[in-house]
N, C-alpha and C positions, 0 to 999 in steps of 0.2 A: 393401041387406038383407044383414045380418051371415051369416055360416052358424051353425050350433049348434053349440057349444061340449059337445067329449064330456065325459060324467062317470068318474069313478073308477071304476073295476069294483067291482062287491061283493066279492068273491075274486080280487084281485092275483095277479099266478104270486109264486113265491117268486124273488127276485132278490138274487147272494151281490156282497155290496162292493169292487172292485176298489180298487188306489191311484191310477186313474183318476180313479175318481169323488168320493173324497175331495178330494183335487185341485180337481176339480168345484163340489163344498160350496164349497173353501175359497172361490174362485173367486166364487163365487154373493152370499155373503154379506157378501167385500169392498167387492163392487162393489153390493149390496144388489136389486138387477134384472137379467135377462138373456135378449137372444132366443135365440133358436137360431143365427142369426149371427154375433150376439157370441161365442158359446161355441166355435165355428169359429172366428172369430179369435183367439179368444185360445190357444186350443189346436192351431193347426192338425190341424182334423180335418176331412176332406174331402167323406168321403159324408155326403152329405147326409140317402139312409135307413136312417145306420147310426145316426148321432144322434139322426136322431127317435125308432127304437126304442129307442133308450134314455133319452132323456128319457119316452119314454112309461112305462116301468120304472120307471124314476123316480119319476113324478109317480102314477103305480099306487100304489105302494105306500109315499108319503108321504116319499120322501125331498125330493123336491122340489116344493113350491106353485106353482101359477099363475094367471095373472090377465090379460084381454086388454083392449088399446089398443081404445075406443071408435071406430068409422069407422062414415060415415054409407055406401061402399060397398067393394068387393071384400073380397079377407076379411085376417082381422084375427089377427095374430102374438101367438104367445102369447107372456106374457114371467114370465119366470121367478125363481122366490125358491124361497131355503129352506125346508127342511117338518122338519114335527112329527119325523120320523123324522133329518132330515138333522142338526136339533137335536142329536140326540145323540151323533151319529156327531163332529160337532165338536164338542164338551164331551169327547169320548173322547180324541182325534186331539190336542189342540192347550192349548193355557194358558186357554182362552176359560174360560169361566166358563153354563153354561145360559140363566143370568137373564139372560145380557148379551148369548148371538145371538138371544134373543127381543128384547129390546129394538128391535134393529134389525131382525129380522126384521118386528115387526109395524107398525113405522113405516112399512116401503115396503108392507107386506098392505092396513094401512089409507090409504095416502095416493088424495090425490083422483085422479081421470082425468086431472085441469088440470096437474095438479104432478109425473103421471109421464112428459109427453116430456121433461124436463129433466132427470130423471136418465138417463135412457137415452140424450140428448143426452153424459153426463159419461162414461157406458157406453162406448157409439159410440166417444169418442175413443178411453181406455187402449184397448179390444182394435186400435184398427185399429194403436195404436203399438207393439201387443208384436206383432202379426203385424207390421210394418215389420223387428221387429230380426230374426228370425227369415231375411229374405235379406242379413243385412251381419253373418257370424262380429266374433267380436269385441268384440258393440256388443253392450248388453241394456239390460232398464226395470232401475232397482236396486231401487227405492223408487213406491209408487203410496201413499197416505193421502185417505184421505175426506171429508170437509166437519168428518163430527164428533169425528173427530181431531187435525182440529190445530185447534180450533176454539179451545181453552185457548192455546195459545201465540202465537196469530196477536190477542187480544182483550189488549193489552195497556196497562196505566196504571203511566209508571217515568219516576221522573227529570224528570217535568212531560208524556212525550209520552203523548197516549192516543189508542193507534189499535185501531179495534175493524174489522176485519177478516173477512171474512169471504169465503172462497176456495171453490169447487165442490170443489176437491181441488190437492193437492202430489204433486209427482214428483221423480225424479231420476233418469238413466240417460246412460248413458256410451258415448262413441264412444272405443274401444282404450283408450289410457292417460285421454282428458277426460274430465272432471266436470259435466253440465249437471244444473243445477235447476229447476225451476217451478214456478209456481204456474198453476193452470185456472181461467177464467172463463167460464164456457156461457151462453148467451146466444139467445135463443130471438125476439128480437123483442120482447116484452114490457112490458119497459122501457125510457125516456126516456134516448137519447143522454146527458142529462146525466148522467145516474145513471151511468151507463158510466164519462163522465168522472172523476166522482166517487171511483167505484171506483177507476180508473185512478192517483189522486193519497195513493190511501189505499197502495198499493202501495211507490209512491216515498215514502212516508215512513214504511214500513215499513224499508226498506230503508235510507235517509239519513239513518235514528236509529240505527242500528244492531242494531236491538231483531231485528231477522228474523235479523243473524250468532250473536248470545244466542240466542236462539230452536232456530233449526235447528244451531246450529254449522257452518255454509257463511259462502263470501263474497259469494256474489252469486246471483240468479234473473230468469229470464228469466220474464212474464205471455204465453199465451196464452190469446188471446180468440178463440174457437168459439162459433161463429155456424152457423142453418141455412141460409140464403140468400149465395150469391156477392152480393147489391144490399146487402144489409145488412153485409156485410165493407167495403163502401167502403163506405159510409154511414158506417162505424164510423170505420174507417182516415181521412179523412176531419177527422171530427170532435176524432180526438188529435192535438194538438201531438208534432210532432219534438222531443223530449226525449234529452239525453245519461247523464242519468244511467239510464235502466232500457230495456232492450231490448224491445219491444212487438211481438208478434206475431197477427196477424187473421185468419180465413182461414174454411172456411165447411166446413162435413164431409162435403156430396160431394168435395169436394175433394180432403180431406183423403186420403180412402177410395183413392184413386189410389195415393200412396204422405206422409207425414204430415214425413217426414224431405230427401230429397235432389230431391223434384219443386218447381220453382214456383209453391207453391201459395197462398204468404204473403205479406200485403200488412205491413207495417209502418204504425206511425202516423207522418199525415201523409204518407204517399206508398202509391198506388195499383201499385203497379210490381209483378206476383206474381214473386217468389221464393223459392228452396230455402230449408229452417232451417236445412242444413248445406250446404256446398260439399263438394266430392269430397276437396280434402287434407282438409279436419277428420276424417279415417280416418284420416288419417298422422299425425296430428296428435304434437306429444310429449307433452300433459297438462296437468293443470291444473284449472281449479276456473272455472268460467263460466255 
């Protein structure tokens, strides 16, 4: 049996919106959906009770909206979305038009329960990556773009090259002076291995054709495949060929929770030996674009 979902108060208390709240609204909008744990990871807010109280106030006053994942047993975690009042704040504090914010808001508000876990896996990875960078001074996440933001750059017909790539996200980060770019493919085990192999080939073509360089003004990228189980990660690793033109890293989200950067949690294409995404020496590298 799932727990009852508290309704909004009929007379919610007045709330003063802070700069921290505005940053929260921006993050929820950027990622579409976030759990309380995602929010804590993203911002480094440690006190669960304080976070819960603030989220409840922002929900009651319609700055945030929420829905619940379906579960047959145990607690059902709340999933937060931008709310009506939050849309107004974003329109005032950013260059985003209210109708643009609302389109994205309703995409996630009306998303089917079967698709929501895939979006949360993407958000999970982004927030864990953000949390990891706080442990390493001089390193940080520079860019994160959703599938909606990069679709036009990745679907290109040019000089005979027809690339119809639909990554789940694109990002870049730096370890001191070295820049790393990546595409993310989130996998819940619902797609066939052959489908994943086809996606990998599209990424390779996107890079080899020079279209990535022209679309993103970057030289290279890595491909991260994040799954929901260690067995699935091993199966994907075994099924992908070892290639020299694209660095492919495969892991599962529970392993990534330990540390996505310097702990041996990643498999390579064709190699199921766990290794870190980066070695300690890379924290002191000279620089470049990888």
